[in-house]
C-alpha positions, -999 to +999 in steps of 0.1 A: +064+074-839+079+093-810+114+080-809+124+096-776+097+078-757+106+045-773+143+050-764+135+057-728+112+027-726+139+004-740+164+019-715+140+012-686+135-024-697+172-029-699+178-013-665+151-035-649+167-066-663+202-055-652+189-047-617+173-081-614+203-099-626+227-078-605+207-083-573+202-120-579+240-125-579+242-110-543+211-127-530+229-157-515+247-134-490+215-119-478+199-127-444+165-132-460+170-141-497+133-149-503+121-115-491+149-097-510+140-114-543+103-107-538+111-070-534+136-070-563+111-089-585+083-064-577+105-033-585+119-049-617+084-059-628+070-023-623+100-006-640+100-032-669+062-029-674+065+009-674+092+007-700+071-017-722+041+007-720+063+036-730+075+017-760+040+008-770+026+043-766+057+058-783+051+036-813+014+044-815+016+082-809+026+106-836+052+132-830+039+167-830 
């Protein structure tokens, strides 16, 4: 296992969740809350998926 890649992946997933939750608290004050949450959901999904992929590849690959 490559522990560094796993740790970075977990941090990315946590940051994506924190970003989504943080932005959802300020959404009601937005001029266009639907468009804001679509953008936030896209960004959070991409960063979260990247983190999950890093965790999987970190667990499968051997450290050199």
